[in-house]
One Martini backbone bead per residue (centre of mass of N, CA, C, O) as a GRO file, in nm:
protein
  522
    1MET     BB    1   2.370  11.563  10.645
    2THR     BB    2   2.249  11.329  10.823
    3ASP     BB    3   2.193  11.240  11.142
    4SER     BB    4   2.299  10.950  11.122
    5ARG     BB    5   2.569  11.028  10.992
    6ARG     BB    6   2.663  11.214  11.214
    7ARG     BB    7   2.660  11.004  11.438
    8SER     BB    8   2.852  10.807  11.298
    9SER     BB    9   3.089  11.001  11.266
   10ALA     BB   10   3.124  11.075  11.564
   11SER     BB   11   3.159  10.787  11.665
   12GLY     BB   12   3.412  10.729  11.495
   13ARG     BB   13   3.587  10.947  11.618
   14MET     BB   14   3.566  10.852  11.914
   15GLY     BB   15   3.658  10.564  11.863
   16GLY     BB   16   3.933  10.636  11.746
   17ARG     BB   17   4.036  10.793  11.989
   18ALA     BB   18   4.009  10.568  12.199
   19ALA     BB   19   4.191  10.368  12.052
   20ARG     BB   20   4.444  10.547  12.052
   21GLN     BB   21   4.462  10.583  12.358
   22ALA     BB   22   4.488  10.283  12.423
   23LEU     BB   23   4.742  10.233  12.251
   24ARG     BB   24   4.924  10.445  12.390
   25ALA     BB   25   4.899  10.305  12.681
   26ALA     BB   26   5.019  10.067  12.570
   27PRO     BB   27   5.259   9.858  12.573
   28ILE     BB   28   5.570   9.831  12.394
   29PRO     BB   29   5.800   9.676  12.256
   30GLU     BB   30   6.122   9.769  12.226
   31ASP     BB   31   6.162   9.641  11.925
   32GLU     BB   32   5.895   9.838  11.823
   33ARG     BB   33   5.997  10.103  11.834
   34ALA     BB   34   6.058  10.387  11.656
   35VAL     BB   35   6.322  10.391  11.832
   36GLN     BB   36   6.669  10.299  11.854
   37PRO     BB   37   6.948  10.205  11.950
   38GLY     BB   38   7.156  10.246  11.680
   39GLN     BB   39   7.106  10.412  11.453
   40VAL     BB   40   7.143  10.467  11.115
   41SER     BB   41   7.377  10.677  10.971
   42GLY     BB   42   7.522  10.930  10.726
   43ARG     BB   43   7.367  11.169  10.555
   44TYR     BB   44   7.578  11.379  10.662
   45GLN     BB   45   7.826  11.556  10.441
   46PRO     BB   46   8.048  11.821  10.449
   47LEU     BB   47   8.242  11.638  10.291
   48THR     BB   48   8.407  11.547  10.040
   49GLU     BB   49   8.588  11.296   9.919
   50SER     BB   50   8.841  11.472   9.853
   51GLU     BB   51   8.854  11.617  10.131
   52VAL     BB   52   8.903  11.372  10.303
   53THR     BB   53   9.168  11.290  10.166
   54ARG     BB   54   9.323  11.552  10.228
   55ILE     BB   55   9.308  11.529  10.534
   56HIS     BB   56   9.450  11.260  10.559
   57GLN     BB   57   9.718  11.344  10.421
   58ALA     BB   58   9.780  11.578  10.619
   59ALA     BB   59   9.796  11.405  10.875
   60LEU     BB   60  10.031  11.227  10.780
   61GLU     BB   61  10.228  11.462  10.738
   62ALA     BB   62  10.231  11.564  11.028
   63LEU     BB   63  10.341  11.296  11.155
   64GLU     BB   64  10.603  11.274  10.966
   65GLN     BB   65  10.716  11.595  11.001
   66ILE     BB   66  10.626  11.698  11.297
   67GLY     BB   67  10.483  11.553  11.514
   68ILE     BB   68  10.520  11.451  11.864
   69ALA     BB   69  10.547  11.568  12.170
   70ASN     BB   70  10.626  11.428  12.483
   71ALA     BB   71  10.715  11.143  12.484
   72ILE     BB   72  10.732  10.875  12.650
   73PRO     BB   73  10.952  10.624  12.665
   74SER     BB   74  10.755  10.390  12.593
   75CYS     BB   75  10.651  10.526  12.336
   76GLN     BB   76  10.916  10.562  12.188
   77GLU     BB   77  10.988  10.264  12.176
   78LEU     BB   78  10.746  10.154  12.020
   79VAL     BB   79  10.768  10.340  11.764
   80THR     BB   80  11.069  10.296  11.683
   81GLU     BB   81  11.043   9.984  11.652
   82ALA     BB   82  10.810  10.040  11.416
   83GLY     BB   83  10.969  10.308  11.249
   84GLY     BB   84  11.020  10.542  11.403
   85SER     BB   85  11.124  10.882  11.514
   86MET     BB   86  11.364  11.115  11.639
   87THR     BB   87  11.425  11.427  11.692
   88GLN     BB   88  11.641  11.663  11.813
   89ASP     BB   89  11.373  11.809  11.960
   90GLY     BB   90  11.175  11.555  12.057
   91ARG     BB   91  11.012  11.438  11.814
   92LEU     BB   92  10.761  11.216  11.712
   93LEU     BB   93  10.768  11.006  11.431
   94PHE     BB   94  10.522  10.893  11.181
   95PRO     BB   95  10.495  10.675  10.956
   96ARG     BB   96  10.273  10.619  10.715
   97ALA     BB   97  10.270  10.307  10.713
   98LEU     BB   98  10.210  10.267  11.010
   99VAL     BB   99   9.939  10.406  11.024
  100GLU     BB  100   9.796  10.239  10.804
  101ASP     BB  101   9.832   9.963  10.940
  102ILE     BB  102   9.680  10.027  11.201
  103VAL     BB  103   9.410  10.106  11.081
  104ALA     BB  104   9.363   9.825  10.940
  105SER     BB  105   9.393   9.658  11.241
  106ALA     BB  106   9.193   9.780  11.402
  107ALA     BB  107   8.931   9.796  11.594
  108ARG     BB  108   8.607   9.665  11.524
  109ASP     BB  109   8.302   9.606  11.619
  110ILE     BB  110   8.241   9.706  11.900
  111ILE     BB  111   8.164   9.666  12.253
  112LEU     BB  112   7.975   9.853  12.492
  113PRO     BB  113   7.899   9.775  12.792
  114GLY     BB  114   7.669   9.707  13.026
  115GLN     BB  115   7.554   9.593  13.312
  116ASP     BB  116   7.318   9.583  13.122
  117PRO     BB  117   7.273   9.422  12.822
  118ARG     BB  118   7.051   9.617  12.704
  119TYR     BB  119   7.298   9.856  12.687
  120ASP     BB  120   7.448   9.770  12.464
  121MET     BB  121   7.704   9.889  12.233
  122HIS     BB  122   7.720   9.876  11.876
  123LEU     BB  123   8.016   9.961  11.698
  124THR     BB  124   7.873   9.961  11.387
  125GLY     BB  125   7.946  10.152  11.166
  126ASN     BB  126   7.658  10.390  11.177
  127ARG     BB  127   7.595  10.356  11.465
  128THR     BB  128   7.393  10.555  11.699
  129TYR     BB  129   7.477  10.729  12.011
  130PHE     BB  130   7.359  10.886  12.307
  131GLY     BB  131   7.529  11.111  12.546
  132THR     BB  132   7.740  11.200  12.792
  133ALA     BB  133   7.941  11.473  12.940
  134GLY     BB  134   8.203  11.622  13.123
  135ALA     BB  135   8.341  11.905  13.357
  136ALA     BB  136   8.160  12.037  13.549
  137VAL     BB  137   8.147  12.295  13.824
  138HIS     BB  138   7.830  12.316  13.782
  139ILE     BB  139   7.499  12.383  13.885
  140VAL     BB  140   7.176  12.423  13.770
  141ASP     BB  141   6.937  12.648  13.906
  142THR     BB  142   6.617  12.690  13.792
  143GLN     BB  143   6.475  12.842  14.025
  144LYS     BB  144   6.713  13.066  14.086
  145ARG     BB  145   6.895  13.126  13.845
  146GLU     BB  146   7.170  12.958  13.924
  147TYR     BB  147   7.501  12.886  14.034
  148ARG     BB  148   7.665  12.592  14.159
  149GLU     BB  149   7.841  12.368  14.301
  150SER     BB  150   7.942  12.058  14.236
  151MET     BB  151   7.849  11.732  14.349
  152LEU     BB  152   7.844  11.403  14.413
  153GLN     BB  153   7.536  11.382  14.431
  154ASP     BB  154   7.484  11.498  14.148
  155LEU     BB  155   7.618  11.272  13.988
  156TYR     BB  156   7.438  11.045  14.087
  157ASP     BB  157   7.172  11.174  13.996
  158ALA     BB  158   7.241  11.184  13.698
  159ALA     BB  159   7.264  10.878  13.658
  160ARG     BB  160   6.972  10.813  13.738
  161ILE     BB  161   6.833  10.975  13.520
  162VAL     BB  162   6.966  10.843  13.271
  163ASP     BB  163   6.861  10.556  13.329
  164ALA     BB  164   6.550  10.668  13.249
  165MET     BB  165   6.646  10.747  12.958
  166GLU     BB  166   6.576  10.641  12.645
  167HIS     BB  167   6.773  10.859  12.461
  168ILE     BB  168   7.004  10.793  12.672
  169HIS     BB  169   7.267  10.550  12.632
  170PHE     BB  170   7.492  10.703  12.810
  171PHE     BB  171   7.740  10.758  13.092
  172GLN     BB  172   7.929  11.037  13.122
  173ARG     BB  173   8.083  11.225  13.312
  174SER     BB  174   7.952  11.572  13.385
  175MET     BB  175   8.109  11.621  13.665
  176VAL     BB  176   8.267  11.784  13.937
  177PRO     BB  177   8.342  11.706  14.267
  178ARG     BB  178   8.394  11.972  14.490
  179ASP     BB  179   8.377  11.788  14.773
  180VAL     BB  180   8.639  11.641  14.644
  181GLU     BB  181   8.978  11.707  14.676
  182ASP     BB  182   9.109  11.448  14.635
  183PRO     BB  183   9.208  11.307  14.344
  184ARG     BB  184   9.175  11.010  14.412
  185GLU     BB  185   8.887  11.029  14.536
  186MET     BB  186   8.757  11.156  14.290
  187ASP     BB  187   8.802  10.932  14.084
  188PHE     BB  188   8.666  10.706  14.238
  189ASN     BB  189   8.383  10.845  14.298
  190THR     BB  190   8.306  10.895  14.009
  191CYS     BB  191   8.287  10.598  13.932
  192TYR     BB  192   8.099  10.496  14.155
  193ALA     BB  193   7.854  10.687  14.114
  194SER     BB  194   7.798  10.600  13.824
  195ILE     BB  195   7.756  10.283  13.864
  196ALA     BB  196   7.534  10.322  14.092
  197GLY     BB  197   7.320  10.491  13.899
  198THR     BB  198   7.389  10.291  13.644
  199THR     BB  199   7.352  10.034  13.375
  200LYS     BB  200   7.501  10.186  13.187
  201HIS     BB  201   7.738  10.299  13.020
  202VAL     BB  202   8.060  10.420  13.134
  203GLY     BB  203   8.241  10.727  13.172
  204THR     BB  204   8.580  10.816  13.253
  205SER     BB  205   8.857  10.946  13.460
  206PHE     BB  206   9.222  11.003  13.508
  207VAL     BB  207   9.510  11.142  13.658
  208ALA     BB  208   9.635  10.859  13.754
  209PRO     BB  209   9.741  10.538  13.749
  210ASP     BB  210   9.654  10.454  14.044
  211HIS     BB  211   9.359  10.535  14.001
  212ALA     BB  212   9.294  10.325  13.788
  213HIS     BB  213   9.360  10.076  13.949
  214GLU     BB  214   9.153  10.117  14.175
  215ALA     BB  215   8.896  10.123  14.003
  216ILE     BB  216   8.938   9.843  13.868
  217ASP     BB  217   8.927   9.682  14.122
  218MET     BB  218   8.630   9.755  14.174
  219LEU     BB  219   8.512   9.654  13.898
  220GLU     BB  220   8.586   9.355  13.943
  221ILE     BB  221   8.395   9.311  14.177
  222VAL     BB  222   8.132   9.381  14.029
  223ALA     BB  223   8.180   9.165  13.792
  224GLY     BB  224   8.332   8.892  13.931
  225GLY     BB  225   8.612   8.957  13.811
  226GLU     BB  226   8.853   8.976  13.578
  227LYS     BB  227   8.730   8.808  13.353
  228LYS     BB  228   8.450   8.949  13.346
  229TRP     BB  229   8.557   9.226  13.292
  230ARG     BB  230   8.701   9.165  13.019
  231GLU     BB  231   8.437   9.069  12.879
  232ARG     BB  232   8.269   9.332  13.039
  233PRO     BB  233   8.349   9.653  12.998
  234PHE     BB  234   8.140   9.909  13.159
  235VAL     BB  235   8.403  10.092  13.140
  236SER     BB  236   8.547  10.392  13.023
  237CYS     BB  237   8.821  10.591  12.904
  238SER     BB  238   8.885  10.931  12.907
  239CYS     BB  239   9.170  11.022  12.698
  240CYS     BB  240   9.395  11.295  12.708
  241HIS     BB  241   9.681  11.225  12.528
  242VAL     BB  242   9.672  11.531  12.451
  243VAL     BB  243   9.831  11.863  12.398
  244PRO     BB  244   9.743  12.102  12.230
  245PRO     BB  245   9.974  12.111  11.988
  246LEU     BB  246  10.131  11.820  11.930
  247ARG     BB  247  10.111  11.681  12.235
  248PHE     BB  248  10.181  11.494  12.489
  249ALA     BB  249  10.028  11.358  12.782
  250GLU     BB  250  10.198  11.212  13.019
  251ASP     BB  251   9.994  11.116  13.235
  252ALA     BB  252   9.779  11.010  13.035
  253CYS     BB  253   9.965  10.791  12.912
  254ARG     BB  254   9.988  10.627  13.173
  255VAL     BB  255   9.689  10.571  13.195
  256LEU     BB  256   9.655  10.431  12.925
  257GLU     BB  257   9.834  10.185  12.989
  258VAL     BB  258   9.660  10.076  13.216
  259CYS     BB  259   9.393  10.038  13.065
  260VAL     BB  260   9.500   9.844  12.854
  261SER     BB  261   9.617   9.625  13.054
  262ARG     BB  262   9.301   9.608  13.200
  263GLY     BB  263   9.059   9.625  12.969
  264MET     BB  264   8.997   9.926  12.901
  265PRO     BB  265   8.836  10.125  12.727
  266VAL     BB  266   8.914  10.396  12.486
  267LEU     BB  267   8.914  10.746  12.457
  268LEU     BB  268   9.059  10.929  12.202
  269LEU     BB  269   9.131  11.262  12.306
  270ALA     BB  270   9.104  11.556  12.094
  271ALA     BB  271   9.089  11.920  12.216
  272GLY     BB  272   9.103  12.155  12.029
  273GLN     BB  273   9.107  12.518  11.979
  274ALA     BB  274   8.999  12.719  11.758
  275GLY     BB  275   9.251  12.973  11.752
  276ALA     BB  276   9.444  12.838  11.985
  277THR     BB  277   9.514  12.493  11.976
  278SER     BB  278   9.410  12.537  11.683
  279PRO     BB  279   9.325  12.607  11.393
  280ALA     BB  280   9.104  12.835  11.257
  281ALA     BB  281   9.084  12.653  11.040
  282LEU     BB  282   8.870  12.399  11.010
  283ALA     BB  283   9.040  12.200  10.849
  284GLY     BB  284   9.294  12.222  11.031
  285SER     BB  285   9.154  12.116  11.285
  286VAL     BB  286   9.093  11.835  11.171
  287VAL     BB  287   9.381  11.754  11.108
  288GLN     BB  288   9.502  11.770  11.391
  289GLU     BB  289   9.305  11.576  11.540
  290THR     BB  290   9.357  11.336  11.358
  291ALA     BB  291   9.657  11.308  11.416
  292GLU     BB  292   9.637  11.273  11.727
  293VAL     BB  293   9.458  11.015  11.719
  294LEU     BB  294   9.639  10.839  11.542
  295ALA     BB  295   9.868  10.833  11.744
  296GLY     BB  296   9.703  10.690  11.965
  297LEU     BB  297   9.636  10.437  11.799
  298VAL     BB  298   9.921  10.339  11.769
  299TYR     BB  299   9.989  10.316  12.066
  300VAL     BB  300   9.770  10.112  12.150
  301ASN     BB  301   9.845   9.885  11.931
  302LEU     BB  302  10.136   9.846  12.045
  303LEU     BB  303  10.044   9.752  12.323
  304SER     BB  304   9.744   9.629  12.199
  305PRO     BB  305   9.622   9.457  11.970
  306GLY     BB  306   9.282   9.545  11.931
  307HIS     BB  307   9.207   9.753  12.116
  308PRO     BB  308   8.952   9.933  12.244
  309ALA     BB  309   8.907  10.225  12.035
  310ILE     BB  310   8.821  10.572  12.016
  311PHE     BB  311   8.758  10.815  11.778
  312GLY     BB  312   8.833  11.147  11.936
  313THR     BB  313   8.738  11.412  11.766
  314TRP     BB  314   8.740  11.747  11.949
  315PRO     BB  315   8.689  12.026  11.813
  316PHE     BB  316   8.687  12.344  11.921
  317VAL     BB  317   8.537  12.670  11.973
  318SER     BB  318   8.603  13.007  11.924
  319ASP     BB  319   8.549  13.329  12.016
  320LEU     BB  320   8.750  13.557  11.849
  321ARG     BB  321   8.677  13.810  12.026
  322THR     BB  322   8.750  13.648  12.327
  323GLY     BB  323   8.829  13.315  12.342
  324ALA     BB  324   8.579  13.174  12.397
  325MET     BB  325   8.393  12.919  12.420
  326SER     BB  326   8.165  12.767  12.150
  327GLY     BB  327   7.943  12.503  12.166
  328GLY     BB  328   7.676  12.647  11.999
  329SER     BB  329   7.789  12.667  11.721
  330GLY     BB  330   7.805  12.628  11.383
  331GLU     BB  331   8.102  12.548  11.372
  332GLN     BB  332   8.079  12.315  11.573
  333ALA     BB  333   7.883  12.143  11.413
  334VAL     BB  334   8.055  12.100  11.150
  335LEU     BB  335   8.311  11.991  11.279
  336MET     BB  336   8.194  11.732  11.407
  337ALA     BB  337   8.079  11.615  11.148
  338ALA     BB  338   8.352  11.589  11.006
  339CYS     BB  339   8.466  11.389  11.218
  340GLY     BB  340   8.260  11.170  11.170
  341GLN     BB  341   8.344  11.130  10.875
  342MET     BB  342   8.635  11.040  10.933
  343GLY     BB  343   8.564  10.786  11.093
  344ARG     BB  344   8.425  10.651  10.847
  345TYR     BB  345   8.669  10.643  10.662
  346TYR     BB  346   8.820  10.442  10.875
  347ASP     BB  347   8.620  10.252  11.025
  348LEU     BB  348   8.585  10.364  11.321
  349PRO     BB  349   8.529  10.406  11.630
  350THR     BB  350   8.317  10.696  11.700
  351GLY     BB  351   8.365  11.014  11.881
  352ILE     BB  352   8.162  11.294  11.957
  353ALA     BB  353   8.047  11.636  12.002
  354ALA     BB  354   7.734  11.767  12.147
  355GLY     BB  355   7.522  12.005  12.311
  356MET     BB  356   7.709  12.271  12.398
  357ALA     BB  357   7.571  12.507  12.536
  358ASP     BB  358   7.587  12.853  12.598
  359ALA     BB  359   7.359  12.848  12.756
  360LYS     BB  360   7.254  12.884  13.103
  361LEU     BB  361   6.967  12.777  13.021
  362PRO     BB  362   6.660  12.610  12.951
  363ASP     BB  363   6.613  12.765  12.662
  364ALA     BB  364   6.594  12.876  12.350
  365GLN     BB  365   6.898  12.873  12.302
  366SER     BB  366   6.942  12.586  12.394
  367GLY     BB  367   6.758  12.449  12.187
  368TYR     BB  368   6.902  12.540  11.921
  369GLU     BB  369   7.192  12.449  11.986
  370LYS     BB  370   7.135  12.148  12.041
  371ALA     BB  371   6.987  12.071  11.787
  372TYR     BB  372   7.199  12.134  11.555
  373THR     BB  373   7.440  11.980  11.675
  374ASN     BB  374   7.297  11.699  11.704
  375VAL     BB  375   7.201  11.658  11.417
  376LEU     BB  376   7.473  11.662  11.268
  377ALA     BB  377   7.607  11.444  11.438
  378GLY     BB  378   7.391  11.217  11.404
  379HIS     BB  379   7.428  11.228  11.068
  380SER     BB  380   7.751  11.160  11.029
  381GLY     BB  381   7.824  10.848  11.160
  382ALA     BB  382   7.866  10.847  11.439
  383ASN     BB  383   7.850  10.649  11.729
  384LEU     BB  384   7.922  10.883  11.943
  385ILE     BB  385   7.738  11.130  12.143
  386TYR     BB  386   7.862  11.360  12.325
  387GLU     BB  387   7.704  11.602  12.535
  388SER     BB  388   7.385  11.588  12.440
  389ALA     BB  389   7.315  11.634  12.757
  390GLY     BB  390   7.283  11.896  13.019
  391MET     BB  391   7.453  12.133  12.888
  392HIS     BB  392   7.623  12.444  12.986
  393ALA     BB  393   7.830  12.700  12.935
  394SER     BB  394   8.040  12.539  12.782
  395LEU     BB  395   8.060  12.305  13.030
  396LEU     BB  396   8.017  12.457  13.321
  397GLY     BB  397   7.715  12.340  13.316
  398CYS     BB  398   7.470  12.140  13.492
  399CYS     BB  399   7.135  11.999  13.415
  400LEU     BB  400   6.889  11.797  13.525
  401GLU     BB  401   6.644  11.900  13.360
  402SER     BB  402   6.783  11.870  13.078
  403TYR     BB  403   6.773  11.569  13.050
  404VAL     BB  404   6.456  11.550  13.008
  405ILE     BB  405   6.439  11.748  12.777
  406ASP     BB  406   6.661  11.621  12.585
  407ASN     BB  407   6.525  11.350  12.546
  408ASP     BB  408   6.312  11.450  12.352
  409MET     BB  409   6.505  11.554  12.137
  410LEU     BB  410   6.654  11.280  12.082
  411GLY     BB  411   6.410  11.127  11.983
  412ALA     BB  412   6.361  11.307  11.735
  413ILE     BB  413   6.643  11.274  11.609
  414ASN     BB  414   6.628  10.968  11.578
  415ARG     BB  415   6.396  10.984  11.374
  416THR     BB  416   6.562  11.126  11.152
  417ILE     BB  417   6.768  10.897  11.123
  418ARG     BB  418   6.579  10.673  11.033
  419GLY     BB  419   6.360  10.784  10.854
  420ILE     BB  420   6.229  10.641  10.543
  421GLU     BB  421   6.033  10.378  10.455
  422VAL     BB  422   6.035  10.197  10.137
  423ASN     BB  423   5.744  10.007  10.054
  424GLU     BB  424   5.464   9.842   9.985
  425ASP     BB  425   5.322   9.935  10.249
  426THR     BB  426   5.419  10.245  10.274
  427LEU     BB  427   5.284  10.345  10.006
  428SER     BB  428   4.958  10.296  10.064
  429LEU     BB  429   4.745  10.200   9.844
  430GLU     BB  430   4.550  10.025  10.009
  431ALA     BB  431   4.469  10.242  10.211
  432MET     BB  432   4.352  10.436   9.998
  433ARG     BB  433   4.134  10.247   9.897
  434ASP     BB  434   3.984  10.208  10.160
  435VAL     BB  435   3.923  10.518  10.211
  436CYS     BB  436   3.827  10.629   9.917
  437LEU     BB  437   3.628  10.386   9.818
  438ASP     BB  438   3.514  10.237  10.115
  439GLY     BB  439   3.534  10.479  10.313
  440PRO     BB  440   3.563  10.784  10.526
  441SER     BB  441   3.803  10.981  10.418
  442HIS     BB  442   3.994  10.865  10.650
  443PHE     BB  443   4.270  10.742  10.876
  444LEU     BB  444   4.119  10.718  11.122
  445GLY     BB  445   4.144  10.392  11.251
  446HIS     BB  446   4.317  10.257  11.074
  447ASP     BB  447   4.512   9.987  11.066
  448GLN     BB  448   4.772  10.135  10.989
  449THR     BB  449   4.761  10.357  11.198
  450MET     BB  450   4.755  10.170  11.447
  451ALA     BB  451   5.022  10.014  11.383
  452LEU     BB  452   5.207  10.298  11.360
  453MET     BB  453   5.176  10.485  11.607
  454GLN     BB  454   5.444  10.354  11.769
  455ARG     BB  455   5.645  10.251  11.531
  456ASP     BB  456   5.673  10.559  11.378
  457TYR     BB  457   5.623  10.728  11.645
  458VAL     BB  458   5.725  11.007  11.844
  459TYR     BB  459   5.686  11.098  12.191
  460PRO     BB  460   5.675  11.323  12.422
  461ASP     BB  461   5.701  11.363  12.767
  462LEU     BB  462   5.694  11.700  12.794
  463GLY     BB  463   5.603  11.803  12.549
  464ASP     BB  464   5.366  12.035  12.410
  465ARG     BB  465   5.057  11.953  12.197
  466ASN     BB  466   4.846  12.132  12.268
  467SER     BB  467   4.612  12.336  12.267
  468PRO     BB  468   4.556  12.637  12.392
  469LYS     BB  469   4.301  12.547  12.544
  470ASP     BB  470   4.419  12.294  12.686
  471TRP     BB  471   4.657  12.436  12.813
  472ASN     BB  472   4.490  12.633  12.985
  473GLU     BB  473   4.321  12.407  13.138
  474ALA     BB  474   4.607  12.277  13.254
  475GLY     BB  475   4.770  12.548  13.366
  476ARG     BB  476   5.009  12.623  13.190
  477PRO     BB  477   5.251  12.450  13.135
  478ASP     BB  478   5.594  12.427  13.221
  479LEU     BB  479   5.876  12.281  13.122
  480ILE     BB  480   6.061  12.322  13.370
  481GLU     BB  481   5.856  12.235  13.581
  482GLN     BB  482   5.818  11.952  13.469
  483ALA     BB  483   6.117  11.870  13.499
  484ARG     BB  484   6.136  11.910  13.803
  485TYR     BB  485   5.926  11.698  13.874
  486ARG     BB  486   6.064  11.456  13.737
  487VAL     BB  487   6.322  11.458  13.902
  488LYS     BB  488   6.191  11.424  14.178
  489GLN     BB  489   6.056  11.156  14.111
  490LEU     BB  490   6.311  10.989  14.045
  491LEU     BB  491   6.469  11.057  14.329
  492SER     BB  492   6.230  10.916  14.516
  493THR     BB  493   6.323  10.654  14.456
  494PRO     BB  494   6.468  10.384  14.503
  495ARG     BB  495   6.757  10.261  14.506
  496PRO     BB  496   6.964  10.103  14.332
  497GLN     BB  497   7.036   9.721  14.295
  498HIS     BB  498   7.276   9.626  14.093
  499VAL     BB  499   7.449   9.659  14.350
  500PRO     BB  500   7.498   9.462  14.580
  501ASP     BB  501   7.528   9.483  14.916
  502ASP     BB  502   7.780   9.297  14.951
  503ILE     BB  503   7.951   9.448  14.742
  504ASP     BB  504   7.932   9.730  14.868
  505ARG     BB  505   8.069   9.654  15.133
  506GLN     BB  506   8.341   9.577  15.015
  507ILE     BB  507   8.401   9.854  14.898
  508ARG     BB  508   8.379  10.021  15.166
  509GLU     BB  509   8.610   9.860  15.317
  510ARG     BB  510   8.844   9.934  15.083
  511PHE     BB  511   8.723  10.216  15.000
  512PRO     BB  512   8.669  10.580  14.948
  513VAL     BB  513   8.359  10.621  15.015
  514LYS     BB  514   8.133  10.918  15.012
  515LEU     BB  515   7.865  10.781  14.981
  516SER     BB  516   7.583  10.745  15.135
  517LEU     BB  517   7.315  10.543  15.162
  518GLU     BB  518   7.108  10.767  15.238
  519SER     BB  519   7.180  10.949  14.971
  520MET     BB  520   7.100  10.714  14.736
  521GLY     BB  521   6.786  10.702  14.838
  522GLY     BB  522   6.423  10.730  14.853
   0.00000   0.00000   0.00000
């Protein structure tokens, strides 16, 4: 190669690199980013079509012949008036035709709003969103490598972090504030801290009906009145309406009735543990949870036809050697994916859980457990993937640094869900002609490369892609240290202002708010 050609080639490489760096630094419109909330999934199907049908038929048989115990009187009345019956030993039976009719008429294509409409989630078909959840009683201290009790401040901080995470699309409360002992005050402050920390859709739960009433009173104030709240209910209730196996949870059913009457969407959550409170056979576990959620769906639609309800089959896995929950197991991954597939069979808004690492810290074990459970869940066709970020020790611990680490992971998983578009442009024959026949024999700096650099490719915020040399020269950055710095940076910013001060004052004058304004913002 001549000197002039070498200089030209080097200049081209440097120019291409500078152009790519400039393009990478330039902001790109949200609607042109490589991945969007609500990517269409459904490529992974662990069950065959005939197996899905057999599970459906078995679930109907369980409801018709075994039934659900401990139905409260109002539930008994609704179901028996619709054609159900009570056995002599007090089990409520659901006739097959009733279940099928309810499934056919239940709400579909629902929207779970955020306080900010940018974060509305359209639960249509196979559109998939990732979010948080859990009831951890500990916070993971990554610096000391130990667990401490979770506090209300931690919950608020978690909501603030999630609000800034591009690939975590909603915030369901992920921990229990151990510094708030009164159950009523705990339920209220859990809801308040969550909506104060994020403008994304929030999920919460309630122990008693009056707790739900109080929180919804507060939410109506934030929304601007009952009518506006009902038009855009930006909080949903995670309602464990059953105590597996095949028993209604009486207090939770009373909470369910309040939420339905006051316009709050509900996640109908059945969470049996395979080998303990649901069958050890994975297919049997899916059958039982499907039956329990279908019973809840009937209940909700008899209370209020078409009320927004999420099909929440969450069978968990036990390590059968010890009986301990194993949220990061391969069995857990395939179970949840099968449940996502069942939700698509019914064409119902569907929520499952993944990312519940058994690992105690954000380490290599955490990475592989979260990755394969979230990948299978994300590709199953479920609309909502709960627990997908931040959780450790099979939901006993929540880690703030893991939110920002897992955000990178979820961005990459979303890219796999998006898949590969095949069209005249992406087949790239014209680009190959440009490069091979008339060009420099590489695609660096080509118009197509520059156009697709951010529209087709996802880049990690924290993950290190440098060469060993560059990594060494940068001081050998550690992922957890980087995440710790990012969390500190996010929490040092001024407190969110989406709940105006005058509204917040009204809430504080009327309700038992435990978070001080001083503790809420940097």
